[in-house]
Every structure is written in C-alpha cells, then in structure tokens.
TORGU-917714 format. One record per residue: residue in one letter; x, y, z of N, C-alpha, C, O, CB in turn. Coordinates in steps of 0.02 Angstrom, whole numbers, padded with zeros to 5 digits, always signed. Glycine has a CB too. Example, Ala and Ser with C-alpha at 12.3 -4.5 7.8 and 13.67 -1.06 7.14 Angstrom:
<recs>
A+00660-00284+00390+00615-00225+00390+00660-00165+00390+00712-00166+00423+00565-00224+00452 S+00642-00112+00354+00684-00053+00357+00645+00002+00394+00670+00057+00402+00704-00030+00286 
</recs>
This chain:
<recs>
M+06234+05906+04898+06247+05838+04918+06244+05834+04994+06282+05869+05028+06317+05812+04891 T+06201+05794+05022+06197+05786+05096+06255+05745+05119+06277+05700+05084+06130+05753+05119 T+06280+05762+05176+06337+05725+05206+06320+05694+05271+06275+05717+05307+06397+05770+05215 L+06355+05641+05287+06350+05609+05352+06400+05645+05399+06458+05656+05381+06364+05529+05348 T+06377+05663+05457+06421+05697+05505+06446+05649+05558+06406+05620+05595+06384+05756+05538 H+06513+05640+05561+06542+05603+05617+06572+05654+05664+06594+05707+05642+06596+05551+05593 R+06572+05640+05725+06597+05689+05775+06669+05709+05756+06716+05669+05754+06594+05659+05850 G+06675+05776+05741+06739+05803+05726+06759+05799+05653+06813+05822+05635+06787+05768+05766 R+06715+05771+05610+06735+05768+05539+06671+05758+05496+06618+05739+05521+06787+05709+05526 R+06679+05772+05431+06625+05761+05384+06644+05708+05333+06700+05708+05307+06606+05827+05348 T+06597+05664+05321+06610+05608+05274+06559+05608+05219+06499+05615+05232+06609+05539+05310 E+06580+05602+05157+06534+05603+05099+06488+05541+05101+06511+05484+05112+06575+05606+05031 A+06424+05552+05090+06376+05496+05088+06366+05467+05017+06389+05503+04973+06308+05520+05116 G+06359+05454+05012+06334+05423+04950+06292+05355+04962+06268+05324+04915+06394+05409+04904 G+05436+03955+04824+05391+03897+04845+05327+03926+04873+05323+03988+04873+05427+03851+04900 S+05274+03889+04897+05211+03917+04924+05226+03957+04986+05197+04009+04998+05159+03860+04940 T+05271+03933+05026+05291+03968+05088+05322+04034+05071+05307+04084+05103+05341+03926+05128 G+05364+04035+05020+05396+04097+04999+05343+04148+04975+05346+04207+04991+05447+04083+04942 K+05294+04123+04936+05242+04166+04911+05202+04197+04970+05186+04256+04970+05195+04127+04863 K+05187+04154+05019+05148+04176+05076+05184+04234+05113+05154+04283+05134+05135+04116+05125 L+05252+04225+05120+05290+04275+05154+05290+04340+05113+05283+04394+05141+05362+04250+05167 D+05298+04334+05047+05296+04393+05005+05230+04429+05011+05229+04491+05018+05308+04374+04933 D+05175+04393+05010+05110+04424+05019+05101+04458+05086+05072+04512+05091+05057+04373+05010 E+05126+04427+05136+05123+04456+05203+05165+04520+05209+05144+04569+05240+05147+04406+05255 E+05224+04518+05178+05267+04576+05176+05233+04636+05140+05234+04693+05162+05333+04557+05141 E+05204+04618+05082+05173+04673+05042+05113+04700+05080+05101+04760+05080+05151+04647+04970 A+05074+04657+05111+05016+04682+05151+05042+04728+05208+05012+04780+05222+04973+04620+05181 A+05095+04708+05240+05122+04749+05295+05145+04816+05269+05136+04867+05302+05181+04714+05330 A+05174+04816+05209+05199+04880+05180+05143+04927+05162+05149+04988+05167+05241+04868+05117 E+05086+04897+05141+05030+04936+05117+04981+04955+05172+04938+04997+05161+04994+04899+05064 R+04987+04925+05232+04940+04938+05286+04948+05012+05310+05003+05037+05323+04952+04885+05344 D+04890+05044+05316+04890+05113+05338+04918+05114+05409+04891+05082+05453+04818+05144+05334 P+04972+05152+05420+05002+05153+05486+04955+05179+05542+04964+05163+05600+05064+05196+05484 E+04905+05218+05523+04857+05241+05573+04816+05183+05604+04786+05192+05657+04810+05291+05543 D+04816+05123+05570+04780+05068+05597+04815+05034+05656+04785+04994+05692+04768+05019+05543 D+04878+05050+05664+04917+05016+05718+04937+05069+05769+04984+05107+05757+04981+04980+05689 D+04903+05072+05827+04921+05120+05878+04947+05084+05940+04941+05109+05996+04860+05165+05896 S+04976+05023+05930+04998+04987+05988+05063+05013+06018+05082+04992+06073+05006+04915+05971 K+05097+05057+05983+05162+05081+06008+05158+05158+06018+05206+05193+06001+05219+05062+05957 G+05103+05182+06045+05098+05254+06057+05072+05289+05996+05044+05257+05952+05165+05283+06078 T+05081+05353+05993+05055+05395+05939+05090+05377+05873+05151+05376+05868+05066+05471+05956 R+05050+05363+05825+05077+05344+05758+05091+05408+05719+05046+05449+05710+05028+05296+05718 L+05151+05416+05696+05170+05475+05657+05183+05459+05585+05202+05403+05569+05231+05508+05687 T+05173+05507+05543+05194+05500+05472+05269+05509+05468+05301+05534+05514+05159+05552+05426 L+05297+05487+05410+05369+05499+05402+05387+05570+05403+05439+05588+05429+05393+05469+05339 M+05346+05614+05374+05358+05683+05373+05362+05713+05445+05405+05754+05460+05306+05717+05332 E+05315+05691+05486+05315+05714+05557+05376+05690+05593+05404+05727+05633+05254+05689+05594 E+05396+05630+05579+05457+05603+05612+05519+05641+05590+05562+05655+05632+05466+05527+05596 V+05527+05658+05528+05585+05696+05503+05585+05763+05536+05637+05785+05560+05583+05704+05426 L+05528+05798+05537+05527+05865+05565+05541+05862+05641+05576+05906+05667+05458+05899+05552 L+05515+05810+05675+05526+05804+05747+05602+05794+05759+05629+05821+05807+05484+05744+05776 L+05637+05755+05716+05708+05747+05721+05747+05811+05711+05799+05821+05742+05731+05696+05672 G+05722+05856+05668+05756+05917+05651+05742+05972+05699+05782+06020+05702+05737+05938+05584 L+05690+05969+05737+05672+06026+05781+05715+06027+05843+05728+05974+05872+05599+06024+05802 K+05738+06087+05863+05770+06096+05928+05720+06090+05980+05669+06125+05977+05804+06163+05933 D+05728+06048+06030+05676+06030+06077+05648+06092+06114+05587+06102+06116+05702+05978+06128 K+05691+06134+06142+05668+06193+06181+05650+06251+06137+05600+06285+06148+05721+06214+06230 Q+05691+06263+06088+05679+06321+06044+05618+06313+06000+05581+06361+05987+05740+06333+06001 G+05607+06249+05975+05548+06234+05934+05555+06256+05860+05505+06270+05827+05488+06267+05965 Y+05616+06258+05836+05624+06271+05763+05684+06233+05736+05726+06210+05775+05632+06347+05748 T+05688+06226+05672+05745+06189+05641+05802+06236+05629+05793+06297+05633+05726+06156+05574 S+05860+06210+05617+05920+06251+05605+05910+06298+05545+05885+06277+05493+05982+06206+05594 F+05928+06360+05554+05922+06410+05499+05969+06393+05442+05960+06420+05387+05937+06481+05524 W+06018+06350+05454+06068+06334+05401+06049+06271+05363+06084+06251+05316+06138+06325+05432 N+05993+06240+05382+05975+06176+05350+05932+06191+05290+05873+06209+05297+05937+06129+05399 D+05961+06185+05230+05925+06198+05168+05903+06131+05135+05882+06131+05077+05968+06240+05120 C+05909+06077+05170+05891+06010+05143+05824+05985+05167+05795+05942+05135+05942+05959+05162 I+05799+06012+05222+05740+05983+05254+05679+05991+05211+05636+05946+05211+05727+06015+05321 S+05672+06047+05173+05613+06057+05134+05605+06003+05079+05552+05972+05075+05614+06127+05104 P+05654+05992+05038+05648+05936+04989+05643+05869+05024+05610+05824+04999+05710+05935+04940 G+05676+05861+05082+05674+05798+05118+05603+05781+05140+05582+05723+05137+05720+05802+05179 L+05565+05833+05162+05498+05822+05184+05453+05803+05125+05407+05763+05134+05473+05884+05218 R+05466+05830+05066+05428+05813+05007+05444+05741+04985+05399+05705+04961+05444+05861+04951 G+05509+05720+04994+05523+05649+04982+05488+05604+05029+05468+05549+05010+05596+05637+04987 G+05480+05627+05090+05444+05589+05141+05372+05579+05123+05343+05527+05139+05449+05623+05207 I+05342+05628+05089+05270+05622+05067+05267+05569+05015+05221+05528+05017+05240+05692+05038 L+05311+05565+04970+05309+05514+04917+05319+05444+04948+05285+05397+04928+05364+05529+04863 V+05366+05437+04994+05375+05372+05023+05315+05351+05064+05294+05293+05061+05435+05369+05065 E+05288+05398+05101+05229+05384+05143+05170+05360+05098+05136+05312+05116+05208+05447+05184 L+05158+05393+05042+05107+05373+04997+05119+05302+04968+05073+05263+04959+05102+05423+04942 A+05184+05287+04953+05200+05223+04926+05191+05167+04980+05165+05114+04964+05271+05225+04899 L+05211+05180+05041+05201+05130+05095+05126+05119+05110+05106+05066+05133+05236+05154+05160 R+05087+05170+05096+05015+05162+05108+04978+05133+05046+04916+05129+05046+04984+05229+05127 G+05015+05115+04997+04986+05084+04938+04947+05129+04891+04902+05107+04855+04942+05031+04960 R+04966+05196+04892+04932+05244+04850+04968+05255+04782+04936+05263+04730+04927+05309+04887 I+05034+05254+04785+05074+05264+04724+05127+05211+04717+05141+05176+04765+05106+05334+04723 Q+05157+05205+04658+05210+05159+04644+05249+05180+04585+05224+05218+04545+05185+05092+04635 L+05311+05156+04577+05350+05169+04517+05322+05126+04460+05298+05071+04472+05425+05153+04529 E+05324+05152+04399+05300+05114+04342+05342+05051+04336+05399+05050+04358+05303+05156+04277 P+05314+04996+04306+05350+04933+04302+05417+04940+04265+05424+04983+04221+05306+04882+04268 L+05464+04899+04284+05529+04898+04255+05524+04875+04182+05492+04824+04168+05575+04853+04295 T+05556+04912+04136+05556+04892+04065+05628+04895+04041+05673+04919+04076+05510+04939+04022 A+05638+04868+03979+05705+04868+03949+05730+04940+03939+05790+04953+03944+05704+04830+03880 R+05684+04986+03924+05703+05055+03910+05706+05097+03974+05743+05147+03976+05653+05085+03861 K+05669+05078+04025+05670+05115+04087+05688+05070+04145+05646+05043+04181+05602+05148+04099 K+05754+05063+04152+05780+05020+04205+05798+05058+04267+05790+05034+04323+05839+04982+04180 R+05824+05122+04256+05848+05161+04313+05787+05187+04352+05735+05204+04324+05893+05219+04289 L+05797+05189+04418+05743+05214+04462+05722+05284+04444+05663+05300+04446+05765+05213+04535 L+05770+05327+04426+05755+05396+04413+05725+05408+04345+05705+05464+04329+05815+05437+04422 D+05723+05356+04304+05691+05362+04238+05618+05337+04239+05580+05350+04192+05731+05323+04186 R+05598+05303+04291+05533+05274+04296+05483+05324+04328+05498+05356+04379+05536+05208+04337 K+05425+05329+04298+05375+05377+04318+05336+05353+04384+05334+05294+04400+05325+05388+04258 V+05309+05402+04418+05269+05386+04479+05196+05376+04453+05167+05421+04423+05273+05447+04535 H+05168+05318+04466+05099+05302+04443+05051+05297+04504+05070+05274+04558+05098+05234+04402 L+04991+05319+04493+04939+05314+04542+04918+05240+04549+04906+05206+04499+04878+05359+04523 K+04914+05216+04610+04892+05147+04625+04822+05146+04654+04782+05102+04639+04941+05114+04674 S+04808+05196+04696+04741+05203+04724+04733+05278+04744+04778+05308+04772+04730+05155+04787 D+04674+05304+04729+04660+05373+04746+04619+05379+04811+04590+05432+04826+04623+05406+04689 T+04616+05324+04850+04580+05328+04914+04611+05376+04960+04671+05368+04973+04576+05263+04946 P+04577+05426+04986+04606+05475+05031+04638+05443+05093+04614+05393+05118+04554+05525+05052 T+04692+05474+05117+04725+05450+05178+04702+05482+05241+04712+05455+05296+04797+05459+05172 G+04670+05540+05233+04649+05577+05292+04700+05629+05315+04686+05670+05359+04635+05530+05346 D+04760+05627+05284+04813+05679+05298+04811+05729+05241+04815+05711+05182+04886+05646+05304 I+04806+05794+05261+04797+05848+05211+04853+05849+05159+04839+05852+05099+04794+05915+05246 L+04916+05846+05181+04972+05851+05138+04976+05789+05090+04989+05796+05030+05035+05857+05179 L+04964+05729+05118+04964+05670+05075+04909+05672+05024+04920+05655+04965+04958+05607+05117 D+04851+05692+05042+04794+05694+04997+04802+05748+04944+04781+05739+04887+04729+05705+05036 E+04832+05805+04963+04844+05857+04915+04895+05833+04861+04887+05846+04801+04871+05920+04951 T+04945+05798+04883+04995+05772+04836+04961+05719+04793+04971+05718+04733+05058+05741+04874 L+04920+05676+04823+04888+05623+04788+04845+05652+04731+04844+05624+04676+04845+05582+04835 R+04811+05706+04744+04769+05739+04692+04813+05766+04635+04794+05763+04577+04727+05796+04723 H+04871+05794+04652+04916+05820+04602+04939+05760+04556+04939+05764+04495+04978+05858+04638 I+04960+05706+04588+04985+05649+04549+04930+05621+04503+04942+05605+04444+05011+05591+04597 K+04870+05617+04531+04811+05589+04491+04798+05633+04432+04781+05608+04378+04745+05584+04535 A+04806+05698+04439+04785+05746+04385+04841+05758+04333+04830+05790+04282+04765+05815+04417 T+04901+05732+04346+04959+05749+04303+04966+05698+04247+04969+05638+04257+05025+05752+04345 E+04967+05725+04186+04976+05683+04125+05021+05723+04077+05006+05781+04063+04904+05666+04090 P+05077+05695+04052+05101+05629+04071+05131+05629+04144+05143+05681+04175+05155+05605+04020 A+05141+05567+04168+05167+05559+04234+05238+05585+04241+05274+05591+04191+05164+05489+04254 E+05258+05601+04301+05325+05627+04315+05367+05579+04355+05340+05532+04384+05321+05694+04351 T+05431+05590+04357+05479+05547+04394+05480+05570+04468+05453+05623+04485+05553+05551+04362 V+05512+05530+04510+05522+05546+04582+05558+05612+04588+05536+05656+04623+05561+05490+04619 Q+05614+05619+04553+05654+05680+04559+05613+05742+04539+05616+05795+04571+05718+05674+04516 T+05577+05735+04485+05536+05791+04463+05482+05809+04512+05467+05868+04520+05506+05777+04398 W+05451+05760+04544+05399+05772+04592+05429+05808+04655+05396+05851+04684+05364+05705+04611 I+05486+05790+04674+05517+05825+04731+05528+05897+04713+05514+05941+04753+05585+05791+04752 E+05551+05910+04654+05562+05980+04632+05497+06019+04625+05493+06077+04644+05599+05981+04565 L+05446+05987+04598+05382+06021+04590+05349+06036+04658+05323+06090+04669+05335+05978+04546 L+05350+05987+04703+05319+05996+04768+05355+06049+04810+05325+06083+04851+05317+05930+04806 T+05420+06055+04797+05462+06104+04832+05457+06173+04802+05472+06223+04835+05534+06083+04832 G+05435+06177+04739+05429+06240+04704+05491+06257+04665+05498+06313+04639+05414+06296+04751 E+05537+06208+04659+05599+06221+04622+05590+06201+04550+05616+06149+04528+05658+06185+04653 T+05552+06241+04511+05540+06227+04441+05540+06295+04405+05520+06347+04431+05471+06186+04430 W+05564+06290+04344+05564+06350+04301+05502+06354+04256+05493+06402+04218+05628+06350+04257 N+05460+06304+04262+05399+06303+04222+05342+06337+04257+05315+06309+04305+05380+06232+04206 P+05323+06397+04236+05269+06433+04271+05202+06398+04271+05159+06414+04312+05261+06499+04241 F+05192+06351+04226+05128+06316+04222+05128+06259+04272+05076+06227+04280+05117+06289+04151 K+05181+06245+04307+05183+06192+04356+05196+06217+04429+05205+06178+04475+05237+06144+04336 L+05194+06282+04436+05202+06312+04504+05143+06294+04549+05147+06298+04610+05207+06390+04498 Q+05086+06273+04517+05027+06255+04556+05039+06192+04599+05002+06180+04646+04968+06243+04508 Y+05093+06152+04582+05105+06090+04618+05143+06103+04684+05149+06058+04726+05146+06042+04573 Q+05168+06163+04693+05208+06176+04753+05163+06169+04815+05108+06196+04818+05240+06247+04751 L+05191+06132+04864+05156+06125+04931+05184+06181+04974+05244+06184+04986+05168+06053+04965 R+05140+06225+04998+05160+06282+05037+05151+06271+05111+05106+06235+05132+05123+06342+05014 N+05194+06304+05152+05188+06303+05226+05191+06231+05251+05155+06213+05298+05121+06337+05250 V+05233+06189+05220+05234+06119+05239+05257+06109+05311+05226+06072+05349+05278+06079+05192 R+05310+06141+05331+05336+06133+05399+05282+06154+05450+05270+06120+05500+05401+06176+05409 E+05252+06211+05437+05201+06236+05485+05143+06190+05488+05116+06179+05542+05178+06306+05466 R+05122+06161+05432+05065+06114+05431+05081+06049+05467+05040+06020+05501+05044+06100+05360 I+05143+06025+05457+05165+05966+05491+05169+05978+05566+05148+05935+05606+05232+05943+05463 A+05197+06036+05585+05202+06053+05655+05133+06058+05687+05124+06039+05745+05240+06119+05663 K+05085+06083+05651+05017+06089+05676+04988+06019+05690+04952+06008+05739+04972+06128+05624 N+05005+05972+05647+04982+05902+05659+05012+05874+05723+04979+05839+05761+05002+05856+05599 L+05078+05891+05734+05110+05867+05794+05083+05901+05857+05081+05871+05910+05185+05877+05790 V+05063+05962+05849+05029+05996+05906+04964+05962+05923+04949+05951+05981+05016+06071+05891 E+04926+05946+05873+04860+05913+05882+04869+05844+05913+04825+05820+05948+04822+05907+05813 K+04927+05811+05900+04942+05746+05926+04973+05750+05998+04987+05699+06029+04990+05710+05879 G+04983+05812+06022+05009+05822+06088+05083+05813+06095+05107+05801+06150+04976+05778+06134 I+05120+05819+06041+05193+05808+06044+05228+05877+06044+05280+05883+06077+05218+05764+05984 L+05203+05925+06012+05230+05993+06012+05180+06041+06044+05121+06026+06051+05250+06015+05941 T+05204+06101+06062+05161+06154+06083+05176+06214+06039+05223+06212+05999+05170+06169+06159 T+05139+06267+06046+05148+06327+06003+05164+06387+06047+05131+06400+06097+05083+06342+05960 E+05216+06423+06026+05238+06483+06062+05257+06537+06011+05264+06524+05951+05300+06467+06110 K+05263+06598+06037+05288+06653+05996+05357+06674+06025+05364+06685+06085+05236+06714+05996 Q+05406+06680+05980+05472+06704+06005+05491+06768+05963+05475+06774+05904+05530+06645+05998 N+05526+06813+05998+05545+06874+05966+05620+06867+05946+05664+06850+05986+05533+06936+06014 F+05633+06881+05881+05700+06878+05854+05721+06949+05833+05736+06960+05774+05704+06827+05794 L+05723+06997+05878+05743+07066+05868+05699+07101+05817+05661+07145+05835+05816+07068+05846 L+05705+07081+05753+05667+07118+05699+05600+07088+05683+05560+07118+05647+05707+07120+05635 F+05587+07029+05708+05523+06997+05692+05504+06947+05746+05545+06926+05787+05527+06962+05625 D+05441+06928+05746+05415+06875+05791+05404+06813+05749+05384+06818+05691+05347+06896+05826 M+05417+06756+05777+05409+06693+05743+05372+06644+05787+05383+06639+05847+05477+06664+05722 T+05327+06606+05753+05292+06552+05789+05338+06493+05793+05365+06470+05742+05224+06533+05753 T+05348+06468+05851+05391+06409+05862+05350+06353+05893+05296+06363+05920+05451+06427+05907 H+05379+06292+05889+05345+06233+05915+05391+06190+05957+05416+06139+05934+05316+06193+05857 P+05402+06209+06018+05445+06168+06064+05413+06100+06075+05352+06091+06069+05455+06204+06134 V+05457+06051+06091+05433+05984+06108+05400+05983+06175+05430+06004+06225+05489+05934+06105 S+05339+05959+06179+05304+05956+06243+05298+05884+06270+05288+05872+06329+05234+05986+06235 N+05305+05835+06223+05302+05765+06241+05372+05736+06227+05384+05708+06173+05245+05727+06202 A+05416+05741+06274+05485+05716+06265+05487+05641+06259+05531+05615+06225+05529+05736+06323 A+05440+05605+06290+05440+05532+06289+05428+05508+06216+05457+05458+06195+05385+05504+06338 E+05384+05543+06179+05369+05522+06111+05431+05533+06063+05444+05493+06019+05305+05562+06084 K+05467+05588+06075+05527+05598+06035+05581+05546+06055+05615+05521+06010+05555+05670+06045 Q+05588+05530+06116+05635+05480+06139+05618+05413+06110+05663+05374+06093+05636+05476+06214 R+05554+05398+06102+05532+05335+06072+05555+05331+05998+05576+05279+05972+05453+05328+06077 L+05548+05389+05966+05571+05392+05896+05645+05385+05890+05670+05350+05845+05549+05456+05864 L+05683+05418+05933+05757+05410+05932+05777+05337+05947+05822+05309+05914+05790+05458+05983 K+05744+05308+05996+05760+05240+06014+05748+05191+05957+05788+05146+05946+05721+05221+06073 R+05693+05200+05920+05679+05154+05863+05731+05162+05809+05753+05112+05780+05610+05167+05835 L+05752+05223+05794+05801+05232+05742+05871+05206+05764+05907+05175+05725+05805+05307+05722 Q+05887+05219+05827+05952+05194+05853+05952+05117+05855+06002+05086+05836+05965+05224+05925 E+05899+05087+05879+05898+05014+05884+05899+04983+05812+05924+04928+05803+05835+04991+05924 G+05873+05019+05764+05873+04991+05695+05944+04980+05667+05953+04939+05622+05835+05037+05650 V+05992+05016+05691+06062+05008+05669+06107+04980+05724+06167+04972+05714+06089+05075+05645 L+06079+04965+05780+06118+04937+05836+06090+04869+05856+06110+04819+05827+06117+04985+05897 E+06046+04866+05905+06021+04803+05931+05987+04758+05879+05994+04697+05879+05975+04817+05986 R+05949+04791+05835+05911+04755+05784+05945+04747+05718+05916+04721+05671+05847+04789+05773 W+06007+04768+05714+06046+04769+05652+06058+04696+05629+06083+04654+05667+06113+04808+05663 A+06041+04682+05565+06051+04615+05538+06099+04613+05481+06105+04562+05446+05987+04587+05518 G+06133+04670+05470+06184+04671+05417+06156+04679+05346+06193+04675+05296+06225+04608+05420 D+06088+04689+05341+06057+04690+05273+05997+04740+05280+05953+04729+05321+06032+04614+05248 P+05997+04793+05240+05942+04842+05246+05874+04810+05230+05823+04835+05252+05955+04903+05198 H+05874+04756+05193+05811+04724+05177+05781+04684+05233+05725+04659+05229+05819+04681+05117 R+05820+04678+05285+05793+04644+05347+05771+04695+05398+05748+04678+05453+05847+04597+05378 M+05779+04758+05381+05755+04814+05424+05681+04823+05415+05653+04808+05362+05792+04880+05408 D+05648+04849+05465+05578+04871+05457+05579+04927+05405+05623+04970+05406+05547+04897+05527 R+05529+04925+05359+05530+04972+05302+05521+05044+05322+05550+05089+05292+05475+04953+05254 R+05483+05054+05372+05476+05125+05394+05540+05151+05427+05556+05210+05422+05417+05132+05444 T+05574+05108+05460+05639+05127+05491+05689+05142+05437+05724+05192+05440+05667+05072+05537 L+05692+05097+05386+05738+05107+05328+05720+05173+05295+05765+05212+05280+05733+05047+05277 A+05657+05185+05284+05637+05248+05252+05656+05307+05293+05682+05357+05266+05561+05249+05239 L+05646+05304+05356+05665+05360+05401+05738+05374+05400+05759+05432+05400+05643+05347+05472 L+05779+05321+05398+05850+05327+05395+05870+05367+05332+05911+05413+05334+05882+05257+05396 V+05841+05347+05276+05857+05378+05211+05833+05451+05211+05869+05495+05188+05824+05339+05152 L+05772+05464+05237+05745+05531+05236+05778+05577+05286+05787+05636+05272+05673+05528+05250 A+05797+05550+05343+05836+05591+05389+05903+05612+05362+05926+05667+05374+05846+05555+05452 H+05935+05566+05326+05998+05582+05292+05986+05636+05239+06022+05686+05235+06028+05517+05261 S+05934+05625+05197+05920+05675+05143+05902+05743+05170+05913+05794+05137+05862+05650+05098 S+05874+05745+05229+05851+05808+05260+05904+05837+05306+05893+05889+05338+05786+05796+05300 D+05962+05805+05310+06019+05828+05350+06000+05836+05423+06017+05885+05455+06046+05895+05324 V+05964+05787+05450+05945+05788+05522+05967+05720+05555+05952+05708+05613+05867+05799+05531 L+06003+05679+05518+06019+05613+05545+06065+05617+05606+06062+05575+05651+06052+05571+05491 E+06109+05667+05607+06154+05675+05662+06115+05683+05727+06138+05660+05780+06200+05735+05650 N+06058+05715+05724+06017+05725+05783+05993+05660+05815+05981+05657+05875+05957+05768+05765 A+05986+05608+05772+05961+05543+05797+06011+05507+05838+05992+05468+05882+05941+05499+05742 F+06077+05518+05826+06129+05480+05857+06171+05517+05905+06212+05487+05939+06170+05453+05807 S+06162+05583+05910+06207+05626+05951+06207+05609+06023+06256+05622+06057+06188+05698+05943 S+06153+05580+06050+06149+05563+06120+06186+05500+06139+06195+05486+06199+06080+05557+06140 L+06208+05459+06089+06239+05397+06101+06311+05405+06128+06345+05453+06111+06238+05357+06038 P+06335+05358+06171+06406+05358+06192+06450+05355+06127+06426+05333+06075+06421+05297+06241 D+06511+05375+06133+06554+05377+06073+06561+05311+06037+06558+05309+05976+06622+05400+06091 D+06569+05257+06074+06580+05192+06042+06518+05170+06005+06525+05147+05949+06599+05139+06092 R+06457+05177+06032+06396+05161+05999+06380+05209+05942+06353+05188+05891+06341+05161+06048 Y+06397+05271+05952+06389+05320+05899+06427+05299+05836+06399+05300+05781+06412+05388+05923 E+06491+05281+05844+06531+05262+05786+06502+05200+05751+06502+05197+05690+06603+05249+05808 V+06479+05152+05789+06447+05091+05759+06386+05112+05722+06376+05090+05666+06429+05037+05811 A+06344+05154+05752+06280+05174+05720+06294+05212+05655+06261+05200+05604+06236+05219+05768 M+06344+05258+05656+06359+05296+05597+06392+05255+05541+06381+05267+05481+06402+05355+05615 N+06433+05206+05561+06465+05165+05510+06412+05117+05477+06416+05103+05417+06524+05124+05543 R+06366+05092+05516+06314+05050+05486+06266+05090+05443+06241+05065+05392+06276+05015+05539 T+06254+05153+05464+06211+05195+05425+06245+05213+05360+06213+05214+05307+06192+05258+05464 K+06309+05227+05361+06345+05243+05302+06345+05184+05254+06342+05193+05194+06417+05264+05320 E+06348+05122+05282+06346+05061+05241+06281+05058+05202+06280+05039+05143+06354+04999+05285 V+06227+05077+05234+06160+05076+05200+06158+05130+05148+06140+05118+05090+06100+05085+05251 L+06177+05190+05166+06171+05247+05121+06221+05246+05063+06209+05279+05012+06179+05309+05160 D+06276+05209+05070+06324+05202+05017+06306+05148+04967+06336+05143+04914+06390+05188+05047 A+06256+05108+04985+06234+05051+04941+06208+05080+04874+06187+05138+04870+06176+05007+04977 D+06211+05038+04824+06184+05060+04759+06110+05054+04759+06084+04999+04765+06213+05019+04702 P+06074+05110+04752+06002+05106+04754+05969+05061+04701+05917+05030+04713+05975+05173+04747 E+06002+05058+04641+05975+05016+04589+05978+04944+04607+05932+04905+04594+06011+05028+04525 V+06034+04924+04636+06044+04854+04657+05998+04836+04714+05969+04782+04716+06117+04842+04677 E+05992+04882+04763+05951+04867+04820+05878+04866+04805+05840+04826+04833+05963+04915+04873 A+05856+04910+04759+05784+04910+04739+05761+04846+04709+05704+04824+04716+05770+04966+04691 A+05810+04814+04671+05795+04751+04636+05790+04691+04683+05766+04638+04663+05849+04738+04583 K+05814+04700+04745+05817+04642+04793+05751+04629+04829+05734+04571+04843+05872+04654+04845 G+05713+04681+04844+05655+04668+04885+05593+04707+04863+05599+04761+04834+05670+04685+04956 R+05535+04680+04876+05473+04711+04860+05454+04765+04910+05467+04758+04970+05420+04660+04855 G+05423+04818+04885+05397+04870+04930+05448+04921+04951+05432+04965+04991+05370+04838+04990 T+05510+04919+04924+05558+04969+04945+05584+05013+04887+05628+05055+04897+05616+04936+04978 E+05556+05003+04828+05581+05039+04771+05576+05115+04781+05623+05151+04762+05543+05018+04710 M+05522+05141+04809+05518+05213+04816+05568+05238+04867+05592+05295+04860+05448+05233+04837 I+05584+05199+04916+05635+05221+04966+05703+05230+04931+05738+05280+04939+05642+05169+05025 W+05720+05179+04894+05786+05183+04857+05786+05236+04802+05838+05266+04788+05803+05116+04826 A+05729+05248+04772+05722+05301+04721+05733+05368+04751+05763+05412+04720+05653+05299+04689 I+05709+05378+04813+05719+05443+04848+05794+05450+04862+05821+05504+04852+05676+05447+04915 L+05828+05398+04886+05898+05402+04899+05936+05419+04834+05981+05461+04834+05923+05337+04930 A+05918+05385+04778+05951+05399+04716+05942+05472+04694+05989+05503+04669+05925+05352+04662 A+05882+05499+04705+05867+05568+04687+05910+05616+04725+05937+05663+04696+05794+05584+04699 F+05918+05604+04792+05957+05650+04831+06033+05640+04820+06073+05687+04828+05939+05643+04905 N+06053+05579+04803+06123+05569+04785+06143+05608+04723+06200+05631+04717+06137+05496+04775 K+06096+05614+04678+06109+05647+04614+06105+05723+04622+06137+05760+04584+06057+05624+04560 A+06067+05747+04671+06057+05820+04679+06121+05854+04698+06122+05915+04707+06003+05834+04733 
</recs>
C-alpha cells in the first residue's frame, strides 16, 4: 500500500451546449500529446513519473522504492487511454466495479512510442481481455502463469531514461558502486524538470478548484501515478511548509476519493480512477 508522506509523519492514502462541451473534452482527452509542443518538450506520463523519481545529480531512483515499476506500467495504460487507444469495457449490471471491467482495444494505430506500441500489441493479441489490475501484473512480470511471461515489459526504466536522454532532459554516465558499475542518468535540463514540478504544484495550489474533475486530465493522472509510484513527495518537497501542507492535504483529498464514484462523474477519466483503485487494493 503506497502512503502519502507528510514532513515528519506517514499518512495512509487511500443541452446542445452541454453536448458540445462533452465532445470538446473527449477530443482533448484523445488528442495525441505529441501534437502540442507549445509548452516545451512534451513528455509521456511514464517519462514524467521517472523524472520525478530520479535523483537529479545521481541520476537513479531510490533503491528502496519498490513501487515505481508497477507505477510505470500503470502510466502506460493511462497514456494509451488518454491517446484514445484503449478503454474499459462498457458498464453493465454484472460488471460495475472498475476492477471487474476488461481493458478493450479502441484503436491499434501506433503511437510512435516503443513501450506504448509494445503494450498495444499485447492488448490487441490477448483473448479473452484482461482487467487493469491483471495488465499491471502481467506487464511487470508478477504472474505465476508461465504462458503469460511473454507480456512482461523488460528494461522499462532504462528505455524511458533513454527517451529522456534523446529529448535532452537527461544525460548518461557510468558510476562505480564498489562491486559493480551502473549506468546512471543525471538531469541535464533542470528547467524542464522545474516546469514539470511547477505544473503539478499549481494543479493543487493556484489552479485548485476543489474538484478533481476540474483538473487537467494529464495532471490528475500524474498525481495518481506519482502517488502509486511513491514519488509524489519529490514533487512537493521544495515548497515552503505552509504551501506544502496545503498541497499534501488537497492531494490526499483526491487520493482518498472513492474511485468508483469519481469514475462515474466524468468522461475520459475512468482509466485514471481504475489505476488508483488497483493500487489501493494492492
């Protein structure tokens, strides 16, 4: 169970006009983020989560963090959903809970991202379909079924880091750790990471509207994924104490919400809440 960290303590997480707005919101949710480069380098959710988790100078994530691997796999599912490639199966009387509904292919159009497209091929080829929680386990390699080990995505952190190197945000170095050498990826573009931190901080401070459904969907997704990957503390640690407490309290308000209730309120956010539900259950 992932926890929210407060400084000095740990807290357990847990009409025609209307139609036009709905259509615009759905189009925004499905728009490929690579089409919008007006705010600097566009990153995937997986890249943003890894960037939050990396130590800037050392270039690696905490050795004690055992949540980031499944968190990154959850990020892949959300990214595919926001790009209009996958969706949860329609709500039925028998399958009401988010974690009971299967992940269905919506479009097999390649995204251009190797990890996303590899996952897309797995989902397309899988019959019968699997749930969100099962897909996180399969992609992470946490399955007892030897016939499904083929679904494991390998070297995910290294592949994401390579993408960030190609985008000029990280660099590559070799560090010696007494008994072995390790490839590390220190942050080389501090401005890009600061932009990411600012967006997440503003999402729960200056732009906070008291309702997660009024948040930008990618910011909401990043909030959930950062929490699930146990790197959320890194996003707020630079804030002054008073703003830090406000940010953490509002974040806890979002993460303590009932995913089933929240998923029923707005279009385009079901996968985000399903990921939260999956990690709450884990």
